[in-house]
C-alpha positions, 0 to 999 in steps of 0.5 A: 870937645869936638875937633871941629869945634877946636879948629874952627872947621878947618881941615888942613894947616895953613902950613902943611910942614909938620910930619909925626916926627917934627921937633916942635919947641916954644919960642913965646913967653907970653902964654895969653892972646887973643885967638888961643884956646885952652888946647893952644895953651896946653901945646905951648906949655908941652912945647916948653921942651922940645917935642915931637908932633906925635908926642903932642897929639898924644898929650892933648888926646887928639887926632894929629890932623887937629894938632898939626892945625893948632902946631900951624895957627902957633907957628904962624904967631911965631909962638913955636918953631918947627925943625925937621929931625936930623937924619942919618948920614948913611940911611937905613941898613940893608943888610939888617933889613934883609935879616929882617926880611929872611927871618919874616919868610922863615916864619 
């Protein structure tokens, strides 16, 4: 099915909170409902256990932009929750990054 049809012609999600690594979890026990397409239901099934947006898009075999619109629909209906992944405490290891840079420069 063409992405235009799946999203109803929309090109942007109603909420722009999703990144590739946003963790999504289903909250609704009711799987059917008005306005839900087959792709919505498949996304809900994939979210039964916490999953990243990129993972959901890959399993749906849809572009990430289309997946974000579907997930936004589900979030608006209260059927999923979306949380940012936990951030590391120290950020990137600068010494390691420098070693990688130096190694690449020697190639």
